[in-house]
N, C-alpha and C positions, 0 to 999 in steps of 0.2 A: 303216444298211441287213444288212442279211449281203452281202456277199462276193457269196457265193451266187446270192443274187436279185440283180444284179446282175449275171451272167453271167449270167440266163436272159432277164434282159430284152436283153439288148446281145445272144444270140442269134439272139433273132427280128429285131432291125438289122440282123443279117450274112445271115441263109435273103433278108432284104426287099437291100440293100444291092448294088449289080454292081462295086463296086473296093472294094481292099482300105483303102485311104485316106478314102476315107467315113463304111466301115463303120466301120473307129479312127473318128473322129473324130467322126460319133452315139455310137455305143458310152461315147467318154468321156460327150457330152455330157445324155445319160442317167444316167447317173449322180452329175449331179450336175443331175437333175430329182427322178430318185427321193431322194437323203440332205435335201431341202428337204422330204420329208415326214414328220413327227414318224412316229416310229420305237422313243423308247423311250431308248436310248444317249445321248441327250442327260447325262445327269449321270453314264455310263461316259467322253466323250466331254472330259467337263469333268476329273477328275481324272486323268486318261491324259494329256490336249493342257495343264494348270497345273499339275499339278505335277513333281514331279522325285521321277523313277520309285525311289529311295529311298525316300524321305515315306511314298510309295506300299507302300515291300514294310515298311515300320516301320510301317504301322496295318493291315499285313496282305489289301491289296487285293489287290495286286501277281499274286497263287495268282486270285481269279479273271477280273482282265484277260488275261492271259495263258490262262485256260481257255475263256475267253468266245473268245477272240480262235481260240483253238488248234478250238477243235470248229469252227468258221467254217472255218478252213480246213482241218480236213478233209471236213466237205460238198461245200467248192464239189469239191476233191480226188477225188469221190466221182461227185460233177455231171461232171464237165469227162469222168473213167472211162465213165460211162453214156454224153454222149455223139457219148463216143466208139466206144462200141461197138456204139450202137442207130441213130446215124444215117451216110447216107452225105454226108448234104451238110453237115459236119462238119471233111473230109476240103478241104474251100477254108479257102484265104487267108485270105476276107473273111469267112469267119465269126471262127477264129479271133482276126485282129484287130480283132472284135465286139469283143470277150470283155476280149482283153488294154485295151482304150479304156475298158471298161466294170469292167472293177477298179483300174489299174495309179493311181487317183485314192488308193486305200485306201493300196497299197502306197506311193506317194511321202508322206503323211500319215507314217506307220510310219518307217519310212527317216529324214524330218529327224526324228523326235521323238529315234530312237536316235542320230542323228547330229548332231544340232545344223549340220548343215548351212548354211551363207546362204544356198547356191546353189539349196537345194529350199524357204525360210523361205516365200518370195511366197506360192508353189502354196500349201504347209500353211496362213496363212491367206485364201488364197481360200478351200481348199477349209472353215475351221471357220466362215467368214461362212453360207459357203452352207448349211452345216449344219445351223445354228443359226437359218436366217432364218425362217421360219417358225413354228414353235416360240419365239423370241422376238414372233410379231407374235399370234402365236394366243394366248402365255403359257398355251399344257398341251403334256403331251407322255403318252405315253402311260406305263405305269410295265412299267419292264420284262418281267415277266412273261406280262404283256398284249398286251405285243409282240415279243415272241414269236413266239407265238402269227397275230395277223397278220400277221407275217410270214412266216407257213410257209402260213395258206392261199397272200395272191401269190404264194410262189411254187408251189403248185398246183397258180395258172389260169397261173403264166409258162410251168410245164410240160406244163400241156396246148393252150393255144396253141404251143407250140412243133408239141402231135402235128398239130394240124388246122393248124396251117401250110403 
C-alpha cells in the first residue's frame, strides 16, 4: 500500500484520538490492517525483500523499484505539506504521531533491507507475514496497474473523509 494511503488513514485516526500515544498505536495498527488487503505490490515485495539489490540491479529491476518508492515518497511529502497548509488540526501532535505510526512499518522494513540489522529483522518478518496474509489466503493479488488505480480511489475516499470529519 502506498505510504500516502497509510498517512491519510492515520490522519483520520489522529483527528479522532485524544492523545499522541494512542494515536501512534492506532496509526501503527492501521498500517497492518491496510497492508493485509491485496494491493498489487506482492511481486514487487518478493523481488525487493527476496533478492539482493545487486541481482535486481543486474536484471534492470532496481530502477523500477526505486522509481516506485520515490514516487510514493514524493506524493507522501506533498500530502503532508497539503495537510499542514490546509488544516489547523495537523498542528496537533496527536495527528503527527498517528501519521508516524502509520508509515513507520514501511520505513523500518526498508531500513532493514538496506542495513540487514539484526535488531530490525523480527519486525521486518512480522511485516512481511502480515503483508502477504490475505494474498496467500485468497491466492490472488491485483495486477499492479489496477492496484495503483484502486489505491488512488481509496486515497480519494480518505481525503474526502478528512474533509468531512
